[in-house]
C-alpha positions as a Python dict, from the first residue, in 0.01 Angstrom:
ca = {
    (1, 'X'): (0, 0, 0),
    (2, 'X'): (38, 352, -139),
    (3, 'X'): (325, 559, -9),
    (4, 'X'): (212, 838, 224),
    (5, 'X'): (384, 1174, 215),
    (6, 'X'): (461, 1280, 573),
    (7, 'X'): (454, 1655, 633),
    (8, 'X'): (613, 1789, 950),
    (9, 'X'): (458, 2116, 1069),
    (10, 'X'): (532, 2270, 1408),
    (11, 'X'): (291, 2488, 1606),
    (12, 'X'): (314, 2701, 1917),
    (13, 'X'): (64, 2791, 2186),
    (14, 'X'): (175, 3136, 2296),
    (15, 'X'): (29, 3192, 2643),
    (16, 'X'): (0, 3542, 2790),
    (17, 'X'): (-4, 3648, 3156),
    (18, 'X'): (-384, 3600, 3166),
    (19, 'X'): (-347, 3237, 3045),
    (20, 'X'): (-494, 3321, 2705),
    (21, 'X'): (-366, 3148, 2390),
    (22, 'X'): (-291, 3327, 2063),
    (23, 'X'): (-456, 3192, 1750),
    (24, 'X'): (-437, 3326, 1395),
    (25, 'X'): (-690, 3311, 1113),
    (26, 'X'): (-553, 3177, 786),
    (27, 'X'): (-573, 3456, 526),
    (28, 'X'): (-757, 3438, 193),
    (29, 'X'): (-560, 3263, -79),
    (30, 'X'): (-405, 3004, 153),
    (31, 'X'): (-520, 2645, 197),
    (32, 'X'): (-784, 2623, 472),
    (33, 'X'): (-839, 3001, 449),
    (34, 'X'): (-1064, 3141, 721),
    (35, 'X'): (-983, 2869, 974),
    (36, 'X'): (-810, 2954, 1302),
    (37, 'X'): (-482, 2787, 1397),
    (38, 'X'): (-187, 2802, 1630),
    (39, 'X'): (105, 2998, 1480),
    (40, 'X'): (389, 2799, 1327),
    (41, 'X'): (480, 2644, 997),
    (42, 'X'): (642, 2374, 791),
    (43, 'X'): (981, 2244, 906),
    (44, 'X'): (1230, 2312, 627),
    (45, 'X'): (1501, 2058, 530),
    (46, 'X'): (1793, 2073, 774),
    (47, 'X'): (1588, 2267, 1030),
    (48, 'X'): (1497, 2152, 1380),
    (49, 'X'): (1137, 2211, 1496),
    (50, 'X'): (1249, 2471, 1751),
    (51, 'X'): (1440, 2664, 1484),
    (52, 'X'): (1129, 2657, 1264),
    (53, 'X'): (916, 2805, 1542),
    (54, 'X'): (1167, 3078, 1621),
    (55, 'X'): (1179, 3172, 1249),
    (56, 'X'): (802, 3146, 1191),
    (57, 'X'): (704, 3339, 1506),
    (58, 'X'): (935, 3621, 1401),
    (59, 'X'): (807, 3621, 1038),
    (60, 'X'): (435, 3590, 1123),
    (61, 'X'): (410, 3786, 1448),
    (62, 'X'): (726, 3996, 1484),
    (63, 'X'): (822, 3842, 1817),
    (64, 'X'): (1154, 3695, 1924),
    (65, 'X'): (1151, 3364, 2110),
    (66, 'X'): (1455, 3195, 2258),
    (67, 'X'): (1476, 2817, 2238),
    (68, 'X'): (1475, 2752, 2618),
    (69, 'X'): (1129, 2920, 2631),
    (70, 'X'): (980, 2655, 2397),
    (71, 'X'): (848, 2347, 2577),
    (72, 'X'): (696, 2052, 2387),
    (73, 'X'): (340, 1987, 2507),
    (74, 'X'): (176, 1731, 2276),
    (75, 'X'): (139, 1651, 1907),
    (76, 'X'): (-123, 1589, 1641),
    (77, 'X'): (-112, 1312, 1381),
    (78, 'X'): (-375, 1357, 1111),
    (79, 'X'): (-440, 1204, 768),
    (80, 'X'): (-539, 1461, 506),
    (81, 'X'): (-606, 1379, 139),
    (82, 'X'): (-265, 1332, -22),
    (83, 'X'): (-46, 1361, 289),
    (84, 'X'): (-17, 1283, 657),
    (85, 'X'): (43, 1572, 896),
    (86, 'X'): (261, 1532, 1204),
    (87, 'X'): (244, 1847, 1418),
    (88, 'X'): (428, 1889, 1749),
    (89, 'X'): (271, 2160, 1965),
    (90, 'X'): (505, 2364, 2184),
    (91, 'X'): (401, 2601, 2458),
    (92, 'X'): (571, 2936, 2509),
    (93, 'X'): (505, 3183, 2791),
    (94, 'X'): (796, 3426, 2735),
    (95, 'X'): (901, 3623, 2428),
    (96, 'X'): (1036, 3962, 2328),
    (97, 'X'): (812, 4214, 2152),
    (98, 'X'): (439, 4241, 2094),
    (99, 'X'): (262, 3993, 1867),
    (100, 'X'): (127, 4170, 1559),
    (101, 'X'): (-20, 4030, 1237),
    (102, 'X'): (258, 4067, 978),
    (103, 'X'): (99, 3852, 705),
    (104, 'X'): (-252, 3997, 686),
    (105, 'X'): (-397, 3740, 924),
    (106, 'X'): (-643, 3813, 1205),
    (107, 'X'): (-521, 3739, 1559),
    (108, 'X'): (-717, 3654, 1872),
    (109, 'X'): (-616, 3592, 2234),
    (110, 'X'): (-852, 3322, 2358),
    (111, 'X'): (-907, 3131, 2681),
    (112, 'X'): (-835, 2760, 2634),
    (113, 'X'): (-1194, 2664, 2716),
    (114, 'X'): (-1317, 2897, 2435),
    (115, 'X'): (-1090, 2760, 2160),
    (116, 'X'): (-1369, 2532, 2032),
    (117, 'X'): (-1570, 2848, 1951),
    (118, 'X'): (-1327, 2910, 1662),
    (119, 'X'): (-1339, 2692, 1349),
    (120, 'X'): (-999, 2517, 1325),
    (121, 'X'): (-835, 2267, 1090),
    (122, 'X'): (-912, 1906, 1184),
    (123, 'X'): (-554, 1844, 1296),
    (124, 'X'): (-566, 2127, 1554),
    (125, 'X'): (-883, 2016, 1734),
    (126, 'X'): (-730, 1725, 1936),
    (127, 'X'): (-473, 1970, 2078),
    (128, 'X'): (-740, 2176, 2257),
    (129, 'X'): (-802, 1938, 2555),
    (130, 'X'): (-429, 1943, 2637),
    (131, 'X'): (-436, 2322, 2657),
    (132, 'X'): (-752, 2319, 2867),
    (133, 'X'): (-590, 2071, 3110),
    (134, 'X'): (-279, 2287, 3135),
    (135, 'X'): (-437, 2634, 3156),
    (136, 'X'): (-776, 2602, 3326),
}
């Protein structure tokens, strides 16, 4: 059996006071450009998933999140060509600052039951029912 490369990516559902979730559109030039996703990124060697989210949310959105505000919700496990993606999804309701697009991406605050209206990577789609259950 061929060896499968496992890629660990962590994502966050930022939830505002109106129970809307922030999603970001992948910019041109990146893999899966144009698709909408939850903010986050690849876990670097020696990094814990929570540290990755704190770093990525600051880099991508300019917000500061403290680790106690990150709660694991669910995860996605998805086979792509050439690698297998494992993606824990955390939920966060409290952060410092205002989320702004710092990497040229489009942002949208969306109700959980409207997330399916946005074209997302295959791995993100199974996460939607968990958010609907939690937020609707």
